[in-house]
PATINU-775171 format. One record per residue (C-alpha): residue number from 1; residue in three letters; y, x, z. Coordinates in Angstrom, 3 decimals, padded with zeros to 6 digits. Each point is the difference from the previous one (the first is absolute). Layout:
<rs>
NUM|Ala|Y|X|Z
...
</rs>
This chain:
<rs>
1|Unk|000.000|000.000|000.000
2|Unk|002.327|002.980|-000.428
3|Unk|001.429|-001.818|-003.000
4|Unk|001.782|-002.403|002.357
5|Unk|000.875|002.597|002.702
6|Unk|-001.124|-002.260|002.836
7|Unk|000.502|002.557|002.781
8|Unk|003.492|000.800|-001.216
9|Unk|000.835|-003.699|000.243
10|Unk|-001.673|-000.404|003.420
11|Unk|-002.557|-002.533|-001.195
12|Unk|-003.729|-000.265|-000.760
13|Unk|-002.402|-001.849|-002.302
14|Unk|-000.711|-002.791|002.513
15|Unk|003.692|-000.713|000.511
16|Unk|000.670|000.040|-003.739
17|Unk|-002.942|-002.360|-000.582
18|Unk|001.279|-002.491|002.573
19|Unk|003.516|000.253|-001.412
20|Unk|-001.289|-000.573|-003.531
21|Unk|-001.888|-003.128|001.028
22|Unk|003.040|-001.324|001.855
23|Unk|002.209|000.461|-003.064
24|Unk|-002.619|-001.738|-002.150
25|Unk|-000.188|-002.948|002.385
26|Unk|003.766|-000.502|000.037
27|Unk|000.481|000.144|-003.778
28|Unk|-003.255|-001.463|-001.321
29|Unk|001.866|-003.258|-000.602
30|Unk|001.719|001.487|-003.066
31|Unk|-003.122|-000.347|-002.174
32|Unk|-000.303|-003.815|000.086
33|Unk|003.760|-000.540|000.392
34|Unk|000.838|002.052|-003.086
35|Unk|-002.800|-001.735|-001.866
36|Unk|001.609|-003.388|000.642
37|Unk|003.540|001.198|-000.777
38|Unk|-000.770|001.678|-003.328
39|Unk|-002.351|-002.830|-000.972
40|Unk|003.019|-002.307|000.190
41|Unk|001.479|002.120|-002.805
42|Unk|-003.020|-000.633|-002.195
43|Unk|-002.055|003.117|000.711
44|Unk|-003.713|-000.732|000.641
45|Unk|-000.495|-000.022|003.773
46|Unk|-003.464|001.580|-000.182
47|Unk|001.335|003.010|-001.880
48|Unk|003.108|000.266|002.214
49|Unk|-002.061|000.059|003.209
50|Unk|-002.121|002.842|-001.348
51|Unk|003.041|001.847|-001.361
52|Unk|001.862|-000.364|003.307
53|Unk|-002.920|001.400|001.963
54|Unk|-000.476|002.754|-002.573
55|Unk|003.624|001.203|-000.054
56|Unk|000.077|-000.136|003.811
57|Unk|-003.052|002.241|000.166
58|Unk|001.150|002.453|-002.673
59|Unk|003.641|000.193|001.093
60|Unk|-000.865|000.408|003.679
61|Unk|-002.519|002.752|-000.723
62|Unk|002.529|001.738|-002.236
63|Unk|002.676|-000.255|002.677
64|Unk|-002.351|001.366|002.645
65|Unk|-001.082|002.968|-002.107
66|Unk|003.345|000.757|-001.658
67|Unk|002.337|-000.416|002.972
68|Unk|-002.438|000.251|002.942
69|Unk|001.734|-002.885|001.768
70|Unk|-001.555|-003.131|001.594
71|Unk|001.832|-002.260|-002.447
72|Unk|-001.927|-002.752|-001.780
73|Unk|001.187|-001.342|-003.343
74|Unk|-000.435|-003.410|-001.592
75|Unk|001.794|-002.644|-002.052
76|Unk|003.360|-000.617|001.654
77|Unk|000.924|-003.367|001.456
78|Unk|003.355|-001.151|-001.300
79|Unk|-000.136|001.557|-003.419
80|Unk|-003.310|-001.724|-000.717
81|Unk|001.719|-003.311|000.782
82|Unk|002.957|000.957|-002.201
83|Unk|-002.443|001.008|-002.741
84|Unk|-001.672|-003.423|-000.013
85|Unk|002.692|-002.471|000.983
86|Unk|003.132|001.817|-001.133
87|Unk|-001.026|001.675|-003.253
88|Unk|-002.986|-001.889|-001.368
89|Unk|000.661|-003.530|001.255
90|Unk|003.778|000.250|000.377
91|Unk|001.113|002.111|-002.972
92|Unk|-003.014|-001.010|-002.141
93|Unk|-000.928|003.637|-000.587
94|Unk|-003.670|000.419|-001.015
95|Unk|-001.988|001.663|002.765
96|Unk|-000.971|002.767|-002.411
97|Unk|003.695|000.842|-000.462
98|Unk|000.535|-000.225|003.752
99|Unk|-002.739|002.609|000.452
100|Unk|001.858|002.131|-002.543
101|Unk|003.119|-000.293|002.168
102|Unk|-001.984|001.163|003.027
103|Unk|-001.357|002.924|-002.022
104|Unk|003.456|001.125|-001.140
105|Unk|001.427|-000.266|003.522
106|Unk|-002.954|002.060|001.200
107|Unk|000.596|002.687|-002.626
108|Unk|003.659|000.221|001.045
109|Unk|-001.057|000.200|003.642
110|Unk|-002.394|002.843|-000.850
111|Unk|002.779|001.928|-001.746
112|Unk|002.391|-000.564|002.912
113|Unk|-002.629|000.861|002.613
114|Unk|-000.501|003.446|-001.499
115|Unk|003.748|000.733|-000.044
116|Unk|002.940|000.014|002.393
117|Unk|001.443|-002.929|-001.940
118|Unk|-002.012|-002.283|002.290
119|Unk|001.878|001.305|003.038
120|Unk|003.328|-000.508|-001.790
121|Unk|-000.793|-003.644|-000.761
122|Unk|-001.204|-000.718|003.516
123|Unk|003.103|001.490|001.585
124|Unk|002.395|-001.594|-002.499
125|Unk|-000.616|-003.575|001.097
126|Unk|001.419|-001.040|003.391
127|Unk|-002.655|-000.589|002.658
128|Unk|001.316|-003.486|000.755
129|Unk|-000.473|-001.107|-003.608
130|Unk|-003.509|001.434|000.056
131|Unk|-000.701|-002.067|003.110
132|Unk|001.409|-003.068|-001.713
133|Unk|-002.338|000.534|-002.958
134|Unk|-002.996|000.032|002.340
135|Unk|001.247|-003.120|001.797
136|Unk|000.708|-001.730|-003.309
137|Unk|-003.511|000.649|-001.264
138|Unk|-001.211|-001.393|003.317
139|Unk|001.860|-003.276|-000.508
140|Unk|-001.242|-000.125|-003.586
141|Unk|-003.712|000.341|000.774
142|Unk|000.280|-002.258|003.077
143|Unk|001.539|-002.681|-002.223
144|Unk|-002.816|000.484|-002.508
145|Unk|-002.560|-000.335|002.792
146|Unk|001.540|-003.245|001.268
147|Unk|000.214|-001.329|-003.555
148|Unk|-003.621|000.833|-000.812
149|Unk|-001.099|-001.638|003.266
150|Unk|001.949|-003.148|-001.061
151|Unk|001.926|000.150|003.273
152|Unk|003.050|000.081|-002.269
153|Unk|-000.009|-002.146|-003.145
154|Unk|002.528|-000.708|-002.792
155|Unk|002.577|-002.770|000.401
156|Unk|002.409|-001.272|-002.665
157|Unk|002.842|-000.639|002.431
158|Unk|-000.240|003.008|002.316
159|Unk|-002.095|002.362|-002.177
160|Unk|-002.542|000.488|002.818
161|Unk|-001.296|-002.017|002.946
162|Unk|-002.839|000.042|002.524
163|Unk|-003.438|-000.766|-001.355
164|Unk|-002.417|-002.745|001.012
165|Unk|-001.439|000.983|003.372
166|Unk|-002.598|-002.756|-000.221
167|Unk|-001.662|001.988|-002.790
168|Unk|-003.060|001.810|001.456
169|Unk|000.683|003.046|-002.174
170|Unk|003.522|000.305|001.397
171|Unk|-001.372|-000.305|003.537
172|Unk|-002.486|002.773|-000.737
173|Unk|002.946|002.151|-001.051
174|Unk|001.793|-000.804|003.255
175|Unk|-003.105|000.996|001.978
176|Unk|-000.190|003.265|-001.923
177|Unk|003.684|000.712|000.532
178|Unk|-000.150|-000.651|003.754
179|Unk|-003.122|002.131|000.414
180|Unk|001.448|002.865|-002.045
181|Unk|003.158|000.062|002.124
182|Unk|-001.919|-000.241|003.292
183|Unk|-002.498|002.712|-000.897
184|Unk|002.735|002.309|-001.261
185|Unk|002.168|-000.665|003.064
186|Unk|-002.879|001.117|002.212
187|Unk|-000.484|003.071|-002.210
188|Unk|-003.573|-000.920|-000.766
189|Unk|-001.470|002.560|-002.377
190|Unk|-000.922|-001.860|-003.155
191|Unk|002.347|-002.887|000.837
192|Unk|000.217|-001.199|-003.593
193|Unk|-003.735|000.378|-000.582
194|Unk|-000.803|-002.105|003.060
195|Unk|002.622|-002.654|-000.808
196|Unk|-001.408|-000.350|-003.526
197|Unk|-003.582|-000.132|001.321
198|Unk|000.664|-002.647|002.673
199|Unk|002.175|-002.132|-002.282
200|Unk|-002.698|000.115|-002.678
201|Unk|-002.641|-001.007|002.552
202|Unk|002.122|-003.004|001.051
203|Unk|000.426|-001.067|-003.636
204|Unk|-003.732|000.342|-000.632
205|Unk|-000.914|-001.883|003.192
206|Unk|002.162|-003.001|-000.906
207|Unk|-001.132|000.092|-003.653
208|Unk|003.529|000.655|-001.227
209|Unk|-001.444|002.859|-002.034
210|Unk|-003.664|000.623|-000.879
211|Unk|-001.907|002.650|001.905
212|Unk|-001.164|003.040|-001.972
213|Unk|-003.559|-000.216|-001.262
214|Unk|-000.238|003.787|000.109
215|Unk|002.005|002.780|001.572
216|Unk|-000.867|003.108|-002.002
217|Unk|-000.454|000.896|-003.655
218|Unk|000.234|002.921|-002.374
219|Unk|003.609|001.035|-000.776
220|Unk|001.629|-001.984|-002.787
221|Unk|000.995|001.827|-003.168
222|Unk|003.621|001.080|-000.370
223|Unk|-000.229|000.033|-003.804
224|Unk|002.211|-003.129|-000.420
225|Unk|002.955|001.862|001.543
226|Unk|-000.898|003.684|-000.411
227|Unk|002.446|001.790|-002.344
228|Unk|001.547|-003.325|-001.015
229|Unk|003.553|001.117|000.783
230|Unk|002.556|-000.430|-002.790
231|Unk|002.302|003.012|000.253
232|Unk|001.747|-000.582|-003.334
233|Unk|001.267|-003.460|000.985
234|Unk|001.013|001.330|003.419
235|Unk|002.340|002.509|-001.693
236|Unk|002.386|-002.825|-000.933
237|Unk|003.601|000.653|001.089
238|Unk|000.108|-003.396|001.707
239|Unk|-002.790|001.118|002.339
240|Unk|001.687|003.264|001.053
241|Unk|001.505|-001.589|003.148
242|Unk|-003.437|-001.289|000.981
243|Unk|-001.530|003.465|-000.400
244|Unk|002.785|001.459|002.153
245|Unk|-000.597|-002.737|002.592
246|Unk|-003.684|000.884|000.260
247|Unk|000.858|003.707|000.199
248|Unk|002.658|-000.326|002.696
249|Unk|-001.982|-002.490|002.067
250|Unk|-003.152|002.119|-000.095
251|Unk|001.934|003.131|000.984
252|Unk|001.765|-001.707|002.910
253|Unk|-003.181|-001.716|001.140
254|Unk|-001.987|003.225|-000.054
255|Unk|002.633|002.123|001.691
256|Unk|000.553|-002.674|002.643
257|Unk|-003.722|-000.221|000.690
258|Unk|-000.431|003.758|000.231
259|Unk|003.068|000.368|002.205
260|Unk|-001.273|-002.683|002.374
261|Unk|-003.508|001.429|000.207
262|Unk|001.344|003.543|000.256
263|Unk|002.119|-000.937|002.998
264|Unk|-003.076|-001.321|001.824
265|Unk|-002.194|002.991|-000.826
266|Unk|002.655|002.727|-000.031
267|Unk|-000.677|000.557|-003.697
268|Unk|002.419|000.863|-002.827
269|Unk|002.573|001.231|002.507
270|Unk|-000.470|003.694|000.642
271|Unk|001.134|002.404|-002.666
272|Unk|-001.111|000.949|-003.486
273|Unk|-003.714|-000.516|000.656
274|Unk|000.527|-003.616|001.035
275|Unk|002.422|-000.586|-002.872
276|Unk|-002.713|001.200|-002.373
277|Unk|-002.438|-002.467|001.555
278|Unk|002.501|-002.821|-000.510
279|Unk|000.593|001.150|-003.571
280|Unk|-003.722|-000.035|-000.778
281|Unk|-000.397|-003.482|001.482
282|Unk|002.820|-001.278|-002.208
283|Unk|-001.641|001.648|-002.996
284|Unk|-003.305|-001.693|000.846
285|Unk|001.780|-003.340|000.280
286|Unk|001.712|000.399|-003.375
287|Unk|-003.143|001.115|-001.818
288|Unk|-001.954|-002.873|001.562
289|Unk|002.518|-002.556|-001.286
290|Unk|-000.427|001.341|-003.524
291|Unk|-003.788|-000.029|000.299
292|Unk|-000.005|-003.463|001.555
293|Unk|001.867|-001.524|-002.932
294|Unk|-002.680|001.352|-002.336
295|Unk|-002.761|-001.449|002.174
296|Unk|001.824|-003.331|-000.028
297|Unk|002.000|-000.475|003.213
298|Unk|003.655|000.078|001.004
299|Unk|001.780|002.786|001.895
300|Unk|-002.124|002.126|002.339
301|Unk|001.720|001.327|003.097
302|Unk|-000.511|001.538|003.438
303|Unk|-000.997|-002.653|002.545
304|Unk|001.831|-000.363|003.303
305|Unk|-003.334|-001.152|001.470
306|Unk|-000.939|003.685|-000.059
307|Unk|002.008|000.168|003.231
308|Unk|-002.866|-001.771|001.782
309|Unk|-002.309|002.883|-000.840
310|Unk|002.645|002.504|001.043
311|Unk|000.245|-001.725|003.378
312|Unk|-003.765|000.470|000.360
313|Unk|000.494|003.745|-000.432
314|Unk|-000.364|000.428|-003.756
315|Unk|001.962|003.033|-001.133
316|Unk|-001.558|001.319|-003.217
317|Unk|-001.244|-001.048|-003.402
318|Unk|-003.466|-000.497|001.460
319|Unk|001.264|-003.269|001.488
320|Unk|000.967|-001.114|-003.507
321|Unk|-003.406|001.023|-001.366
322|Unk|-001.788|-002.094|002.632
323|Unk|002.317|-002.949|-000.724
324|Unk|-000.871|000.224|-003.696
325|Unk|-003.720|000.131|000.809
326|Unk|000.259|-003.243|001.974
327|Unk|001.842|-001.630|-002.898
328|Unk|-003.064|000.573|-002.197
329|Unk|-001.573|-002.955|001.828
330|Unk|002.693|-002.344|-001.369
331|Unk|-001.254|000.605|-003.532
332|Unk|-003.005|-002.182|000.847
333|Unk|001.811|-002.859|001.792
334|Unk|001.281|-001.973|-003.009
335|Unk|-001.878|-003.277|000.760
336|Unk|001.421|000.007|003.523
337|Unk|003.533|000.761|-001.178
338|Unk|-000.089|-002.742|-002.668
339|Unk|-001.054|-002.600|002.556
340|Unk|003.042|000.653|002.203
341|Unk|002.462|-002.934|-000.157
342|Unk|003.289|001.025|-001.590
343|Unk|001.879|-001.396|002.999
344|Unk|-001.835|002.462|002.209
345|Unk|001.376|002.802|-002.178
346|Unk|003.653|-000.909|-000.555
347|Unk|001.011|000.005|003.709
348|Unk|-000.429|003.770|-000.185
349|Unk|002.906|000.134|-002.470
350|Unk|002.202|-001.861|002.470
351|Unk|-000.817|002.295|002.925
352|Unk|000.412|003.148|-002.105
353|Unk|003.315|-001.432|-001.205
354|Unk|001.161|-000.514|003.581
355|Unk|-000.972|003.567|000.895
356|Unk|001.984|001.341|-002.951
357|Unk|002.955|-002.234|000.876
358|Unk|000.340|001.702|003.399
359|Unk|001.578|002.947|-001.839
360|Unk|003.158|-002.110|-000.187
361|Unk|000.317|000.253|003.776
362|Unk|000.589|003.737|-000.332
363|Unk|003.322|-000.666|-001.742
364|Unk|002.846|-000.232|002.515
365|Unk|002.151|-002.604|-001.736
366|Unk|002.727|000.355|002.635
367|Unk|000.605|003.587|-001.078
368|Unk|-000.696|000.058|-003.744
369|Unk|002.736|-000.759|-002.523
370|Unk|000.325|-003.033|-002.268
371|Unk|-001.545|001.803|-002.978
372|Unk|-003.209|000.675|001.912
373|Unk|-000.118|-003.506|001.493
374|Unk|000.553|-001.665|-003.377
375|Unk|-002.462|002.298|-001.746
376|Unk|-002.684|-000.643|002.608
377|Unk|000.659|-003.748|-000.064
378|Unk|-000.362|-000.360|-003.765
379|Unk|-003.108|002.194|-000.054
380|Unk|-001.729|-002.084|002.672
381|Unk|001.115|-003.475|-001.101
382|Unk|-000.385|000.313|-003.769
383|Unk|-003.513|001.447|-000.076
384|Unk|-001.604|-003.282|001.134
385|Unk|002.625|-002.301|-001.538
386|Unk|-000.283|001.535|-003.478
387|Unk|-003.691|000.867|000.444
388|Unk|000.796|003.567|-001.001
389|Unk|000.162|003.296|001.865
390|Unk|001.925|001.437|-002.949
391|Unk|002.753|-002.629|000.190
392|Unk|000.375|000.493|003.738
393|Unk|000.362|003.772|-000.232
394|Unk|002.347|-000.296|-002.981
395|Unk|002.322|-002.507|001.692
396|Unk|000.047|002.003|003.212
397|Unk|000.943|003.278|-001.651
398|Unk|002.642|-001.666|-002.160
399|Unk|001.585|-001.606|003.068
400|Unk|-000.093|003.302|001.904
401|Unk|001.555|002.009|-002.825
402|Unk|002.669|-002.559|-000.932
403|Unk|001.237|-000.245|003.592
404|Unk|000.004|003.783|000.402
405|Unk|001.989|000.382|-003.226
406|Unk|002.434|-002.716|001.040
407|Unk|000.619|001.721|003.334
408|Unk|000.270|003.370|-001.788
409|Unk|-002.775|001.475|002.139
410|Unk|-001.177|002.222|-002.833
411|Unk|-001.618|002.581|002.275
412|Unk|-002.735|-002.534|000.857
413|Unk|-000.984|-000.361|-003.645
414|Unk|-002.278|002.793|-001.183
415|Unk|-001.682|000.381|-003.374
416|Unk|-003.189|-001.630|001.260
417|Unk|001.759|-003.186|001.103
418|Unk|002.078|-000.159|-003.179
419|Unk|-003.111|000.456|-002.143
420|Unk|-001.811|-002.859|001.741
421|Unk|003.167|-002.119|-000.229
422|Unk|000.169|000.512|-003.772
423|Unk|-003.664|-000.961|-000.295
424|Unk|000.758|-003.023|002.198
425|Unk|002.782|-001.026|-002.358
426|Unk|-002.465|000.346|-002.863
427|Unk|-002.353|-002.394|001.821
428|Unk|002.484|-002.866|-000.215
429|Unk|001.276|000.888|-003.481
430|Unk|-003.538|-000.142|-001.384
431|Unk|-000.628|-003.320|001.749
432|Unk|003.195|-001.423|-001.473
</rs>
């Protein structure tokens, strides 16, 4: 085990094994959840489930070997929802083209990850706007979750209203939502897995959904989605803002995850050696996104659930290797995953959205200026209202820049902000 330098990191195989299993338990939910989300965009669920498990295994192993960090990778929540409901269903972009967009954003991320340009971009954008982006995505996917659960339904007069709570399917969603919040509040490892399992059992018991006739099978083929990405169509000028949105969101999400985990494990914080470890993890993330789009899934990213394994003592890439090994079992669980009621799945989007929304609390609105407040407001409010992460980011940066220019606070406007503002302007020009 010299490859992972266990002694140097004050850990051992047993600890890494336990940490790997803990990480697996806390993020196993992504396989069925992503299957449901991408299936809504028209991708075959059987193939998506296999592809999700496969990219999780491959990306996590690659991260463990390349960066020697206990960071697991999988298809990111938030961007998978934007992929399905924002691009494919909202903008009517074929899912093959949407995969091409993911591929191009991944290629750009790879190029930036191997250069100092990545650092320049990350430091160019004010922290408070970055927090607003995270919170905005949270409101967006929470809204999607509530909509898919039929807790919120369309209304001609008020646009939206509460759904029919006499509908058994809606009640199942409420049960799932309550359980997910309770389990997460008590920091139960595998909170989402257990909430999905219990909610499914309730639905099966009351015959709201049929019980599975089998639980295991051979992995489904990924041929319907493998290498189906349409890169040529994704190169359209009108889709440039969307590519940039995927790029920026993935970068912020990854860096935020690694920063949070690093703070708990004292990683990525001590000199050039730790910076190199962070760099390699970012590289693994970027390469995995590119590979994932070819396999047939949306953006792959570092998972914050890796923190659960870190808290169990995981410190090296061996934790990631063990996590990937456990994920092999999910390749054979397709019949079980397909029998899960959709309203046992979508509450997870709401809870994840709430967790992302807490980033807004880190902005001290009593101390920030009007430009920051307005920028954050438009980012957060317009993502769900326009059903678009791109529109939210664009409106927020335009508001921020216009107010700064009006107040002649030119020193707060660097090239990075101005570049994103110009792209934001392009977003609305192309929609006009």
